[in-house]
N, C-alpha and C positions, 0 to 999 in steps of 0.2 A: 392606765384606765382599768385594766383587769384587776390590779391590786386594790383600787378604790372600791370596786364592786365586791371584792372579797372581804372588805372590812365590815365591822358591825354597822347596822343601820343607824344607831345612835349610841351614845355612851352608856345608856341605861339598858341596853339590850345586847344580848350575846348572840342574836340571830345573825347568821352569815348567809349571803346569797348563794344558793347551790349552783356553782359554776363548774361545768365539766372541762376537761382538758381541751376538747374540741372547740368549745365556745371561746376559751381563752386564746386558742390558736387563731381563730377567725378574727377576733377583736384585735389582736396584736398585728395581724396581717393588714387589716383595714387601716389601722393607725399608721403603719409603715407606708402604705400607699399614699395616704393623705399628705404625710410629711414629705415624701419624695416628690409629689406633684407640686407642692408649694416651693420646694427648693429649685426644681427644674422649670417652673413656670416662667414664660418670657416676660420681660419688662414691658410696661405700657407707657407710651409717651403721647400726650395730647390726644388720648382716646384711641390710639392705634397700637397694635402689638409690635414691639420692636424685635426684629429678627435676631437670631443668635449670631455669634461672631463668625461661625462657619458659614452661615447663610449670607452674612454681609459680604464676605469675600467673593461669593458667587455673584451677588448683585453687582458689585463693582466691576467684575470682569465682563458683565453683560451690558456694555455701553451701546445704546441705540445707534443704528447705522446712519440715521438722519443727522447725527451730530457732525459727521464728516462732510456733510453737504450744505451746512447752514450758511446763509448769506447775510444774516442780520446781526452780525457782531460789530465790534467797535470800529472795524475798518474792513475794506474789501479784502485785505491780505491777511486777515486775522487767522485764518485756518491754513495758511501756507506752512506754518510750523505747528505740528501736533502738540508741542510742548508749551504753547502759548496759552497757559491756563488763566492768566490775569485778565484776559479780554472779556469784558462783559457785553451784554447785548446793547447795541446802539439803538435807542428809541427813535432816532430820526429816520431810520430806514423804513418805517411803516407807521402811519398815524394810529393804527389800532393797537400798537404796543404802549404799555404804560407801566410805571414803577410806583409802588406804594410801600410805605413802612408800617408794619403791623406788629403787635405783640407776638411773642413766640407761639402762643396758642391763639390763632386768629379767629377761631370759631367757624371754620370752614369744613364742610363734609366733602371730601375729595371723591371723584369717580372716574371711571374709564369706560370705554366701549368693550366689545368682546375681544379686542386685541390686547387688553390690559396694558396699553401704552397710551401716551398723550393724556396725562392727568388733567382734569378740568374741575371747575367748581360745580359740584352737583347740587349743593344746598348750603345754606348759611344759618347759623344760630341767629334768631331775630334780635337778640340782645348782645350779640358778639361784636368784636371790633370790626370785622370785615363788613358786616351788614350796616353797622353804624357809620362806616366811612362814606357810604352812599356813592362809592366809586366802582366797587367790584359788582359784577352781575353774574347770575347763574349761567354757566356755559363757558365762561372765560377760561382759556387754556393757560396752564402754568408753564412758564418758560425758564425761570431762573430763581435761585435762592441764594441770598447772601446774608451772613450773620453780621449784625451791627455791633462792632467792638471798637476798642480804642487802638487796635493794632491796624496800621495802615496797609499791611500786606495781606489782609484777609481776602481770600479769593472767592469769587462767586461760583456756585455750582450750576452748571448748565443742565437744565431739565427738559430741554426740547425733545419731545418724543420719547422720554424716558419711561421705562416700565414702572408700574405702580409701586412695586417693592423697592426699587431704587430710590424713588422719591421719598417714601416713608422712612427709608434708612437715612437719607440726607437730613431729614428733620430730627430723627432720633439721635444722630451723631453730633448734633450741636452741643457745644460746651455748656455745662450747667450755669455758667455765668452769663450766657447770652439771654438777654431779655427781649430784644426786638430783632426783627429780620426785614430785609428788603426783598420784596417779591416782584417779579416781572410777569405780567399777564399779557395775553393776546386776546382781543375781543373778536372772536370769529370761530368758525368750525375747524375741526381737525384738518379737513381737506384744504381750507384756505391757509392755515398755518403751514402745512406741508408745501403748498405752492410758493409761499414766500420764502421758506427755508431753502428750497431747491432752485429758486430763481426762475420758476416756470410762469411767473406772473401773479398778479394780485386778483382779488375777487372782482375788481372793477374791469379787469381784462377778460374775464371768463363769462360765457353765456350762462345765465341762470334760468331756472324754471320755477313755477309756483305749483306746489302740491297742496290741494285743499283736502283736509281729512275730516269727514263727518263721522263722529262716534255715537253709538247708541241711537241710531236713526229711528225716529218715531216714538221714542220713550221720553219720559219727563227729564231724563238726564242727558238728553241730546246736546252735544257740544260740537263746535267746528273750530278747527285749527288750520291756520294758513302757514305753510312752511315754504322756505326758499332753499333751493338746492342747485348744485351745478347740473347742467344739461347732461343727461345720460345717467343720472343717479339711480341707484337701486331703491325701489319704493319701500321694501321692507327695512332696509338699513336706515333710510331717512326716518321712518316711523320709530324704530328702536332708539335711534340717537336722540329723539325728542320724547322719549318715555311714552310712546303710544303702543298699546298692545294690539297685535293683529291676530292673536290666537284665542280660541274659545275654549271654555271648560278646562280640563286637565292638560290639554295640549300646550297651555302656557308654560308648563314645566317639563313636558315630555317631548317637545318638538326637537327638530334636528339642528336648530340654531342657524338656519339659512343655508344648509348644505344640500338643499334640493333633494331630500330623501323622504320626508314625511307627508308632504302635500297638505299641510294644515294651516298655512298662512294665507287664507283666502280673503280677498277684498273684492269689492264691486266697483269697477271703474265706470262711474255714472256719466262722466264727461271727459272728453279728451282722449278717448281710447286710440284715436288715430295717431296720437303723439307717443304711443308706446310701441315696443317691439312686438312682432307677430307671435302668436301662440305656437309652441312646438307640438308635435304629435303626442308626446308624453303628457304635456300640460292639458291638452284638449281631452285626452283619455281620462285623466284624473278628475276633471271637472265635467264629465259627461252628465247629461240631463239637467245641467244648470244653465242659466242664461249665458249668452256669449260674452257679456260684459264682466263675468267673474274671472279673476286672475289669481295666480299664485304670486304673492308679492315678492317672494325671494328671487324670482326669475323675470320680474317685470321692471323695465327701466323707463324712466320718463325723459323724453327728448323735447317735450313741450309742456304747457300747462295742463294739469289733469286734476280731476276731482274723484276721490275714492270714498267708499263707505266701509267701515270695519264691521265685523260680526254680521254679514248679510245672511238672510235665511237660506238654508241649503236643502237640497232634495234628499230623500231617504236613501238614495243610492250612493250618496257621498260617504263611503265606508270609512274614510279617514277620520270622521268625527265619531 
């Protein structure tokens, strides 16, 4: 690059660009950094960055604990031997399990909650194979991956409760000749899937509550969402799992993520407050001079049907805003 700059502007001119040694040094250093970044750049597969070999070994060592407790395999005794890797998920164990064959690039945007485990379908390409199948729905939990090959000994990869990096590595490590994959999904929430895996019962066996969320109360953009959750569910977590923001202004990015430290996840429980836990002294102090129906959603649990409003008006003394 520096040599080109030092050459004449054209063949009819003897003018040379006045380049100092300092300029040549900086140009050469910049070119070196660009080339180094291109060489060291991670590979991309299906829109995701594939981890390095060293990272992949770490991901494989971090197998989720829930795998050892799963009950929805090919037989009740499938996990008596830890070396029984050929056992795939038995769909007959729960009616919410289903298997579908899709191209290697299914057009799915994967997501997780704050635990970065239990990968689910966050969104789908409107023209992608997954959406066009009309079988997969947003929120379905990914449970298993198996490459479609001519080799009968191809083993499925158990992805129940797996970390996001582990799942992406499983896709990235598929052989280049693999064109299609068999995916097993579970239609339900993470809690329902965990209950099935650990044998604690299905959703039908558990008591559920209805949480009605009113967003942007009184504005033209007012919307209402009706959510179903297990009894005793944390209101903030239910909202976050359903892409509902409970934070105002910049606290959407600066909050404590539900660790009960910032006091900014305020909601107004307009109905069913008797179905929630009692306020603590700290919560009452944080919400002083606000209506009694105001709650911090991170420490509020629903044991019955409740209705809440997000972004309620707050008093001037609410210093956390």
